[in-house]
C-alpha positions in Angstrom: 115.1 110.5 98.9 112.1 110.8 96.4 109.5 107.7 96.8 107.0 107.2 94.2 104.3 105.1 95.6 102.0 103.2 93.1 98.8 102.1 94.8 97.1 99.3 93.1 95.1 95.9 93.3 96.2 93.0 91.1 92.6 92.2 90.3 91.9 95.8 89.5 90.9 96.0 85.8 91.9 99.6 85.5 95.5 98.7 87.0 95.7 96.1 84.3 94.6 99.0 81.8 97.3 101.0 83.1 100.1 98.4 83.0 101.7 99.1 79.8 101.9 102.7 80.6 103.2 102.0 84.3 106.0 99.8 82.8 107.1 102.8 80.3 106.9 105.1 83.3 109.2 102.9 85.3 111.7 102.7 82.6 111.8 106.5 82.4 112.4 107.2 86.0 115.4 108.9 87.3 117.8 106.5 89.3 117.4 108.3 92.5 113.8 107.6 92.5 112.6 104.7 94.8 109.3 102.9 93.6 107.2 101.3 96.0 104.1 99.3 95.4 101.3 99.5 97.6 98.5 97.0 97.8 95.4 99.0 98.6 93.0 95.9 98.7 89.8 96.4 96.5 87.5 93.8 98.0 87.7 91.8 101.1 87.4 88.0 101.5 84.5 86.3 100.7 83.3 82.9 99.8 80.0 84.2 98.3 79.4 83.9 94.6 79.2 87.4 93.1 75.7 88.8 92.8 74.5 89.1 89.1 74.4 93.1 89.4 78.0 93.1 90.3 78.9 90.6 87.3 77.2 92.8 85.0 78.8 96.0 86.2 82.3 94.4 86.1 81.7 93.3 82.6 80.4 96.6 81.4 83.5 98.4 83.1 85.8 95.9 81.0 83.9 96.9 77.9 84.4 100.5 79.0 87.9 100.2 79.5 88.3 98.6 76.0 86.7 101.7 74.6 88.8 104.3 76.4 92.2 102.3 76.6 92.3 100.7 73.2 94.5 97.4 73.1 93.6 96.4 76.6 92.5 92.8 76.4 89.9 90.9 78.3 88.9 87.4 78.0 85.2 87.4 78.7 85.3 83.6 79.1 86.0 84.3 82.6 82.5 85.1 83.4 81.1 81.8 81.6 83.8 79.0 83.2 84.7 80.6 86.6 82.3 81.2 89.6 83.4 84.9 90.1 83.4 86.2 93.7 84.0 89.8 94.8 87.2 88.8 96.7 90.5 90.5 95.8 92.5 90.2 99.2 93.6 86.7 98.4 95.4 87.9 95.4 96.8 90.8 97.5 98.4 88.4 99.9 99.7 86.2 97.1 101.9 89.2 96.0 103.1 89.5 99.5 103.8 85.8 100.1 105.7 85.7 96.7 107.9 88.6 97.8 108.6 87.1 101.1 110.2 84.0 99.2 112.0 86.2 96.8 111.5 89.9 96.6 112.3 89.9 92.7 109.1 87.8 92.4 106.5 90.6 93.4 106.2 92.0 90.0 105.9 88.5 88.0 103.3 87.7 90.6 101.4 90.7 89.8 101.6 90.0 86.1 100.8 86.3 86.5 97.5 87.1 88.6 96.4 89.8 85.9 97.2 87.4 83.1 95.3 84.6 84.8 92.3 86.8 85.3 92.2 88.9 82.3 93.6 86.5 79.7 93.2 83.0 80.7 90.0 82.9 82.4 91.2 81.7 85.7 89.9 82.9 89.2 92.6 84.7 91.3 90.0 84.6 94.3 90.7 81.0 94.7 93.8 80.1 96.5 94.2 77.0 94.3 94.8 79.2 91.4 97.4 81.4 93.3 99.4 78.4 94.4 99.4 77.2 90.7 100.7 80.7 89.8 103.3 80.4 92.6 104.5 77.2 91.2 104.8 78.3 87.7 107.1 81.1 88.7 109.4 78.6 90.3 108.4 79.3 93.9 108.0 76.7 96.7 104.5 75.9 96.6 104.1 74.3 100.0 105.8 77.3 101.5 103.6 79.8 99.5 100.3 78.0 100.4 101.2 78.2 104.1 102.4 81.6 104.1 99.2 82.8 101.8 97.0 83.1 104.8 99.5 83.4 107.5 98.9 86.1 110.3 102.0 87.8 109.1 100.8 88.0 105.5 97.5 89.2 106.6 99.1 92.0 108.8 101.3 92.9 105.9 98.5 93.6 103.7 96.6 95.5 106.5 99.7 97.6 106.8 99.6 98.4 103.0 96.1 99.3 103.2 96.7 101.6 106.3 99.5 103.3 104.1 97.1 103.8 101.1 94.7 105.6 103.3 97.4 107.8 104.8 98.4 108.7 101.2 94.9 109.8 100.6 94.2 107.2 98.0 90.6 106.4 97.3 90.8 104.7 94.0 93.1 102.4 92.0 95.5 102.8 90.3 97.3 105.8 92.1 100.4 107.4 92.3 101.7 109.5 94.8 105.1 110.9 95.2 106.8 111.9 98.5 109.9 114.2 98.8 110.9 116.8 101.0 108.4 115.5 103.7 105.4 116.4 101.2 103.1 114.3 99.4 102.0 115.1 95.8 99.5 113.2 93.7 100.3 112.4 90.2 98.3 112.1 86.9 97.6 108.4 86.0 97.5 109.0 81.9 96.5 105.4 80.5 98.1 106.3 77.0 101.3 108.2 78.0 103.8 108.2 80.8 104.9 111.8 79.9 102.4 113.7 82.1 103.6 112.0 85.2 107.3 112.1 84.4 106.9 115.9 83.9 105.0 116.3 87.0 107.9 114.3 88.9 110.4 116.5 87.2 108.7 119.9 88.0 
C-alpha cells in the first residue's frame, strides 16, 4: 500500500494557495494510492489579540502569495472587521469534529474554514464561527460544539501533530509518500501537479 500524506493547517495561507493544485493532484492519483490528510497545527490556542507586528507580517504574506501564486484570492477586510488571534488549533479540531460525525465532511469542513477566513472575513479562531460552518454543512451543531473541545478531539489533533513530526515535516503544506517502509518528501508545486505526480510514479 502506498500512502500519500498531505500535512496542512486549514488556516495556513500557503495551503489555501496550494488548494487548486491539490485538487488537481488528487484527481490524477492512481487508484491504489491512499490519501491521508494530517493536521499539523500551526498555532496553539490563544485568547490574546494578535500583536500588530504579526498582523502586518501575515498581511504581507497574503500579498506575497498573490504575487507568486496569481489567482489566489484574499479578502483583506478580515483584518478590519475581525479581531485576529494567532490560534489555529480550534480550526484543526473542527476538521476532526466534522469527520467524527461524517468522514465525508472532512474535506468540506477544510474548504468551509478556508473560504470563511480568506474570502468572507470570518474568524475561524472563534468556536462560534466553526459551529456556524458545521451547521451550514448540515452537521448536528450541538454535537459538533460538544466535540469541538472534547478530550478525544484534542487527543486526535495531538496524534496528528506527532505524526507530522515523525514524517519530518516542518512547514505547510507538505507532501510525504510512504511506500515499501520508506518515506519520501514530494515537491509542492503551486502551479502544476505534474512534478508531484512524476515523483510519485518514479
